[in-house]
N, C-alpha and C positions, 0 to 999 in steps of 0.2 A: 432553811435548815434541812437536813438530811436525816430522814427517819428510817429505821430498819426493824426488823423482826428477826430474832435470833433464837436458836435453840432446836431441839429435836422436832421432826415433822409432826404437826398436830399439837404441839406443846410450845410454840414460840411465844417469846416475851417481847413487848415493845421496847425499842431503844432509839437513841439518837446519837449522831456523831458529834464529838467534841472538836475543837479547833485543831487537834492534832490527828484526827481520823480514828480516834479510839471510840468504842461503843460504850455508852452510858445507859444504864438500866432505867427505863421509865415505868416499870411495872408498879412502883410504890405510888405512882401519880395517876396512871391511866390504866384501865383494864386491857386495852388492845388498840390497835390502829384501825378502828372500825366505827361504824355508826355514828353516834352523836359526837365522838371524839374527833372524827374527820369533819365534821360540821364546825368544830371550834378549835381547829389546830391553831389559829390565830393567838389563842389564849396562852400557848406554850412559848410564843415568840418572846424573846427577851429574858427568859429564865436563865439562871446561873447553871449552865450545863456541867461545868466542872465540879458542882457540888453533888451531883448524882453519883451513885455507885459505878465504878468502872468494871467493865466486864473483861476479864483476863483471858488470854489465849485468843484462839481464832475459831469461834463457834460457827456451826453451820448457820447460814442465813437463809431465812424463809422469805416468801413473798412479802413485800413490804406493806401489804394492806391485807386485812382479814375480812371475812363476812361478804366477799364478793358474790352478789346475786346474779349479775349479768356481765359476761365476758363478750363484748361486742367488737367485731372486726370489720375493717374497711377494706374492700378489695379493689385492686387496680387503682390506687390512689396516687401513683407516680406514672407520668405519661411514658417514661422510658422503660418501666417495668411492664406496663400494658403492652408496649410494642414487643418486648422479648417474649411475652406470653402469647403473642399473636392475637390480641384482643384490642378492640377500640377503647379509648377513654370513655367512660360511661357519663351520660348527660346529668346524672345525679349520682350521689355516693352508693356503692354497692355495699349492701349490709348483709353480714352473716354472722352467726353465733358460734362461739367455741365454748364447750362444756366448761363449767367451773371446776370440774374434777381434773382438767388438764393442768391446772395451776400448780406450779411448784416453785421452789427457790431458784435464784439466779445461777447457782452452780451445781444444782441437782442433775443427774445424768439425763440425756436424751434416750428414751427407751423405744427402740424399734419394735413395734407391734408384730405380732404374728401375722404372717402373710404379707408383710410389707416388702415392697421391692424399690420404692420411690420416696423415702423419707428425705425431705428437703428442709432447708433453713430459710429464715426471714428475719432480719433485724428490723424491729419497728419501735416507734415512739408510742409509749403507753400514756394515756391520760386517765388519771384517777379522779372520779367524781367525789366532791366534798359536800355539796349541799344539793337537795332534790331540785330537779330541773324538769319543768314541764311547760311547754309552749314558751320557751324563752327566746328572746331575740339574739341575733349574733352580737349585738353591741353589748348585751348583758351576760353572754354566755361564759365568759372567763371568770365571773364570780362565783360559778359553781364547780370550779376546778380546784381540787385539794393539792394536786401535784403531778409530776411526771416521772417516769420510770423507763428503763429499757425492758423490752420483751423480746423474746425469740418466739415468733409465730410459727412453730415448727409444723410442717405439713406432710401428708402422704398423698402424693400426687395421683397415684393409681385410684386410691380410695375417693379422692376428691374430684377427678376429672373423667376417668375411664368408666367408673361404675355409675349406675343410674341413680338419680336423685340430686340432692343439693350438696353444698360444700361441707356441710357441718361435720360428716362422718370422716372426712380427710383431714380435720383440723382439731378433733377432740380426743385423740388418744391420750392415755395417761403420760404425764411429763412431757406434753407438747405445748406448754405454756409457761416457760421460765419468766419470772417477773423479778426486777430488782437490779442491782443490790439495794437501792435506796428509793424511797419516795422523796423527791426533791421538791420543795414548795416553790410556788411561782416567783416568790421575790428573788430567788437565785438565778432564775432563767430570764434573760433580757427579753427573748422572744422564742417561743417554741418553734417558730418558722425560720430559724437561723442556726440550726444545729447539725454539725457534721456527724455522720454515722457510718459505721464500718462493721464487717464481719469477715473472719478468716476461718479456714478449715486446714488443720494440720500446718499452721503457720503461713499459709498462702492466702492473701487477700482475695476475697470473692466479691464482697459488696463494699463499695467506697461512695457513699452518696450524702445527700443533705436533705433536711426537711424543707429547704428552699424550693424543692421541685415537687412538693405536694400539690395535687390538684385541688383538693379541698382541705383547707387549713383547720386548725383545732377549734377555733370559735365557730366556724361554719359547721363543723361536724356535731359539736355539742348542741348547737341550736337545731340542726336538722334532725338529730335522733330525737330530741325532746319533743318533736311534733308527732311522733308516733308511739312513744313510750316514755314514761316518767323514769328519769334517771335517778338513781339513788345513791347515797353515800357508799363508797366501796366499789361501785360499778367500774369496770375497766373498759376503756376503749382503745384497741390496738388500731393505729392509724394507717397502716399500709407500709410497704417495703420498697426500697429502691431496686435498681436492676442488679443482677449478679447471683440470683438464685440458682440452685442446682439444675432446675428445669431449663434454664436459659443458657447453660454452658454448651459448648460445642466440642464433642457430644455431650449430652446431659450427664450430669454427675450427681449421685445421690450419697447419702451417708451409709457408712458401714460400721460394724462393730469395732471399736478401738479408736475411731476418728476423735479429734479434739477440735471443739468449735469454741472460738472466743469471738465476742462482739461487744461493741460499746457505743454510746452516744455522748457527745461532747457535754460535760457537766453532769452527767447522770451515771457515770460508773461503767464498770466492765463485767461481763459474765464470761465463765469459763465452764464448759460442759464436756464430759466424756460420753461417747456413745456406746450403749450397751444393747444387747438384745433381750427381748422378753421371754 
């Protein structure tokens, strides 16, 4: 199933797509796509979606999950992206956090923060946790996944790499975490390690990759992270990006006001963002 959240920012309602791609309102059945609802998404499987109220028009889409406590990112998880960054493939997953306040809808604008000179793009597969995970094995890890989504791990490279400290401040600016359009349940994805992914700026393809080249796969990451922290329903893991980011262009290319960024992952939908200045 493909779940969505629609409406004004901060007032989104839960929904689901019907067979024709129309949004159907779920707010009469569930309060939101968060917490205990994510733990029991299977209970919604098989319901008659066509009997739900149809949402007319083209409402704004919010992030397809609410109540995200942790927005966890994995760095250098594609060998070819590590190479273009001039860094070695890490012997264990590189973990950094992205502030939950960066999360926004899939088509909400990318906002260049004050003082930014190197705002960059990164198409990534997002894994949304559905059940608490603590010390889980890799064999059991997928039982804790509610679904998958597209995310744009927008990054400010000067904040991230040229200024002292860790990566978080270069990753956490407002509107630096578009998620969606959908939360797609695992039954619709044969394998999260077999998905084509792409990103274009102003119609020019910049990233053209696949989750096949991830160094550490989804099951490995869920298990690995659960050894250090309890993953909770609604937590999001952004699993890394393939090559083609702005920093890796020759010469480097960064986003500017008025640019249009489009990105997508096979089976998970497409995002479209306009770049604006704060």
